[in-house]
VOGU-3710 file (C-alpha; in Angstrom, 3 decimals, decimal comma):
1> maavptvrqr> 17,374/-2,187/8,359  15,291/-1,929/11,527  11,945/-3,698/11,533  9,284/-1,740/9,696  6,386/-0,720/12,031  3,052/-2,409/11,294  -0,224/-0,440/11,133  -1,037/-1,771/14,577  2,248/-0,391/15,947  1,564/2,960/14,368
11> qlaaelrrlr> -2,071/2,997/15,694  -0,770/2,132/19,103  1,840/4,849/19,018  -0,631/7,481/17,853  -3,151/6,480/20,582  -0,533/6,655/23,365  0,529/10,086/22,107  -3,113/11,251/21,998  -3,792/10,019/25,555  -0,692/11,865/26,861
21> eelgptadei> -1,493/15,054/25,048  -5,046/14,906/26,380  -3,700/14,601/29,919  -1,178/17,478/29,442  2,350/16,403/30,421  5,225/16,418/28,019  6,908/13,153/26,889  9,948/14,072/29,065  7,791/14,579/32,144  6,113/11,161/31,692
31> atrldwspsk> 9,459/9,497/31,070  10,809/11,033/34,302  7,862/9,712/36,312  8,441/6,186/34,983  12,236/6,461/35,306  12,692/5,973/31,561  15,343/7,545/29,387  14,163/10,922/27,929  13,976/9,559/24,366  12,168/6,235/25,086
41> lsrietarig> 8,653/7,572/25,167  9,281/9,788/22,159  10,417/6,822/20,162  7,424/4,767/21,356  5,030/7,498/20,267  6,555/7,698/16,848  6,610/3,836/16,379  10,392/3,930/15,995  10,728/1,207/18,596  8,450/-1,593/19,707
51> vrvsdvrlll> 6,844/-1,467/23,108  6,211/-4,181/25,691  2,576/-4,708/26,770  3,699/-4,229/30,400  5,079/-0,804/29,492  1,860/0,136/27,714  -0,077/-0,848/30,941  2,112/1,430/32,983  1,372/4,313/30,632  -2,382/3,622/30,590
61> elyqvdemhm> -2,472/3,442/34,444  -0,550/6,731/34,627  -2,934/8,313/32,162  -5,926/7,023/34,203  -7,560/5,357/31,257  -10,947/3,705/31,987  -11,023/-0,075/32,155  -12,821/-0,634/28,850  -10,535/1,517/26,796  -7,451/0,053/28,615
71> gevlalaqaa> -8,553/-3,375/27,459  -8,821/-2,147/23,847  -5,386/-0,512/23,862  -3,763/-3,555/25,561  -5,258/-5,838/23,000  -3,854/-3,608/20,268  -0,510/-3,601/22,016  -0,512/-7,410/22,050  -1,418/-7,513/18,339  1,364/-4,996/17,576
81> tkqgwwaahq> 4,052/-7,426/18,789  3,350/-9,644/15,749  5,159/-9,101/12,472  3,671/-9,851/9,057  5,007/-12,203/6,363  6,919/-9,423/4,830  9,277/-9,042/7,841  11,345/-11,986/6,595  11,658/-10,405/3,108  12,507/-6,751/3,805
91> hglserfaaf> 16,314/-7,146/3,462  17,431/-5,420/0,290  14,227/-3,449/-0,064  14,260/0,301/0,392  12,878/1,283/3,819  10,056/3,217/2,216  8,941/0,329/0,008  9,226/-2,086/2,913  7,010/0,279/4,867  4,493/0,425/1,988
101> ialedeasaa> 4,248/-3,390/1,896  3,640/-3,433/5,616  0,877/-0,811/5,286  -0,602/-2,480/2,231  -0,797/-5,774/4,030  -3,141/-4,332/6,686  -5,129/-1,927/4,495  -8,848/-2,444/4,003  -8,862/-0,803/0,639  -6,458/0,562/-1,959
111> lsyatysvpg> -7,061/3,091/-4,735  -4,424/2,948/-7,437  -3,766/5,171/-10,448  -1,310/3,740/-12,951  0,254/5,828/-15,659  3,110/3,701/-17,039  2,647/0,032/-16,122  -0,022/-2,338/-14,794  -0,445/-1,993/-11,011  1,750/-4,526/-9,205
121> llqtkeyahc> -1,134/-6,387/-7,611  -2,552/-7,116/-11,140  0,623/-8,140/-12,871  1,539/-11,633/-14,193  4,811/-12,991/-13,048  6,256/-12,632/-16,561  5,145/-8,959/-16,808  6,507/-8,245/-13,356  9,847/-9,791/-14,184  10,193/-7,769/-17,388
131> tmetsrvitt> 9,405/-4,449/-15,692  11,978/-5,130/-12,981  14,572/-6,554/-15,323  14,473/-3,516/-17,562  14,943/-1,208/-14,536  18,416/-2,776/-14,052  19,612/-0,306/-16,761  19,567/2,355/-14,040  19,742/0,245/-10,788  22,294/-2,180/-9,426
141> dtprevarrv> 19,885/-5,086/-8,791  21,363/-8,443/-9,574  19,276/-11,132/-11,369  18,835/-12,831/-7,981  17,551/-9,671/-6,425  15,132/-9,204/-9,314  13,810/-12,686/-8,855  13,341/-12,078/-5,132  11,503/-8,847/-5,791  9,174/-10,624/-8,265
151> dirmrrqqll> 8,454/-13,290/-5,710  7,534/-10,586/-3,136  5,182/-9,000/-5,677  3,515/-12,328/-6,322  3,173/-12,919/-2,573  1,521/-9,451/-2,207  -1,164/-10,464/-4,761  -2,627/-12,909/-2,170  -4,253/-9,879/-0,692  -6,875/-9,957/-3,481
161> rkpgplefsa> -7,903/-13,556/-2,780  -7,518/-14,051/0,989  -10,577/-14,283/3,276  -11,746/-10,682/3,851  -9,720/-9,563/0,808  -8,301/-6,125/0,070  -10,884/-3,886/-1,773  -8,762/-2,880/-4,773  -9,839/-0,142/-7,269  -7,513/0,863/-10,118
171> vvdesvllrl> -7,704/3,550/-12,742  -5,261/2,454/-15,445  -4,194/4,848/-18,216  -5,008/3,359/-21,608  -1,428/3,916/-22,724  -0,382/1,188/-20,231  -2,397/-1,368/-22,291  -0,583/-0,242/-25,505  2,934/-0,164/-24,157  5,000/-3,275/-25,066
181> vggreimwrq> 6,522/-5,004/-22,025  8,483/-8,142/-22,763  6,733/-9,279/-25,845  3,372/-9,780/-27,538  2,550/-13,100/-25,707  3,448/-11,531/-22,369  1,152/-8,648/-23,098  -1,598/-11,037/-24,320  -1,408/-13,035/-21,075  -1,278/-9,826/-19,076
191> mqrlmelaql> -4,495/-8,562/-20,737  -6,120/-11,946/-19,864  -5,072/-11,572/-16,268  -6,638/-8,112/-16,034  -9,940/-9,437/-17,371  -9,844/-12,360/-15,015  -9,169/-10,265/-11,933  -11,851/-7,792/-12,923  -14,412/-10,560/-12,220  -13,438/-10,660/-8,513
201> pnvdirilpl> -16,168/-8,875/-6,418  -13,364/-6,918/-4,560  -11,526/-5,670/-7,662  -12,672/-2,745/-9,795  -10,588/-1,866/-12,909  -11,304/1,244/-14,971  -9,469/2,216/-18,076  -8,829/5,920/-18,577  -9,172/6,517/-22,310  -6,585/8,542/-24,175
211> dvhrepvmge> -9,257/10,470/-26,015  -11,064/12,004/-22,999  -10,389/15,370/-21,367  -8,379/14,997/-18,158  -8,754/17,274/-15,222  -6,574/17,144/-13,267  -3,707/16,071/-15,484  -1,788/13,585/-13,330  1,652/12,573/-14,450  2,552/10,278/-11,586
221> sftllkfasv> 1,243/6,955/-10,484  0,003/6,809/-6,859  -1,763/4,541/-4,458  -4,069/5,611/-1,626  -4,443/3,132/1,176  -7,359/3,152/3,526  -7,654/1,364/6,884  -10,391/0,086/9,139  -10,314/1,083/12,792  -8,745/-1,473/15,095
231> rdipfpdiay> -10,238/-1,665/18,574  -12,114/1,562/17,731  -8,789/3,245/17,253  -8,658/4,911/13,723  -5,746/5,188/11,372  -5,403/7,812/8,622  -5,250/7,288/4,905  -1,745/6,868/3,436  -0,758/8,157/-0,023  2,214/6,470/-1,655
241> idnfsmaaae> 3,921/7,946/-4,728  6,636/6,076/-6,538  8,843/8,042/-8,908  12,528/8,740/-9,546  12,580/12,287/-8,231  11,234/11,313/-4,808  12,491/7,725/-4,741  9,066/6,692/-3,426  7,358/8,882/-0,849  4,724/8,205/1,780
251> fqddgitdmy> 2,311/10,922/2,911  0,066/10,722/5,916  -0,891/14,382/6,109  -4,654/14,806/5,787  -4,348/17,673/3,291  -2,165/15,707/0,952  -4,208/12,450/1,185  -7,435/14,344/0,612  -5,907/15,908/-2,445  -4,956/12,539/-3,884
261> grawevlqsv> -8,336/11,123/-3,000  -10,101/13,886/-4,846  -7,822/13,476/-7,824  -8,572/9,706/-7,905  -12,301/10,336/-7,759  -12,193/12,843/-10,628  -10,029/10,490/-12,781  -12,409/7,610/-12,116  -15,386/9,743/-12,950  -14,269/10,254/-16,571
271> cpsaeesvrr> -13,610/6,517/-17,089  -16,132/4,205/-18,656  -17,847/1,627/-16,443  -16,057/-1,460/-15,197  -17,865/-3,553/-17,802  -16,957/-1,180/-20,584  -13,352/-1,060/-19,329  -13,136/-4,888/-19,580  -14,462/-4,740/-23,105  -11,803/-2,110/-23,955
281> issiaherwq> -9,035/-4,339/-22,487  -10,391/-7,274/-24,587  -10,500/-5,171/-27,721  -6,868/-3,897/-27,283  -5,728/-7,446/-26,488  -7,150/-8,870/-29,688  -6,296/-5,921/-31,908  -2,769/-5,336/-30,708  -1,447/-8,321/-28,783  -3,145/-11,420/-30,107
291> gqegra> -0,117/-13,506/-31,143  0,257/-17,202/-31,636  -0,966/-18,095/-28,151  -3,932/-15,768/-28,482  -5,068/-17,434/-31,697  -4,723/-20,981/-30,273
//
């Protein structure tokens, strides 16, 4: 599988495309002036291939970009040459999920709505292993592949505790807390993990009660990623939906991401406060999952 583009690569591609369109020529006309193949600039502008800093400079000079903005774009181009930790682990992952990990790694905030299982960034290793192991009923993953995917999920969780951590907000359907995954002790420890992570200043967990009116009624889990501007070059929100019918889909269209953003806000608005949500998690943990370990 080809290297997954980073957010910086995508931002660079979008900015180069914007600068060309502002000037007027087509991609083929620019490629002809630089004696490039007709498809090279098109692939650069869609982040399908990497681009050398020297080639970016040629484009910026041709576009007559002012010195200050040229410096910003060249700095972005230099940063875009670097791959994240996930680049060494993408073999065996679907291209869409590998792309999601790359995006998530550079996001400033993530809004997650979970309907069936605890969001991946909040899972214990045992819980994560059980969810992936049970999926082998309909997938061809080997035990070794499952273990590797669990390790990747655990590595992703460092986003919540790194310097300048990801701002993570989750709306979790109450049914998720009631659904047995693995066993009572695994569920007990997962509830403890949720309560622990909820204390982090960058983590907000809300439980959507089963007994409240829901509008809209959302049947699919989704994550909305938000990004800070890099070198004053913005990057749009990304909506990621993971289900069997679409085999995981990524949406960058403003109309779609705005729709999911509004849906998330409405869902969060009918949830109890973060403090009350933690109390609800604790109550369910003690009433439903307190096994031998919980009583110790």
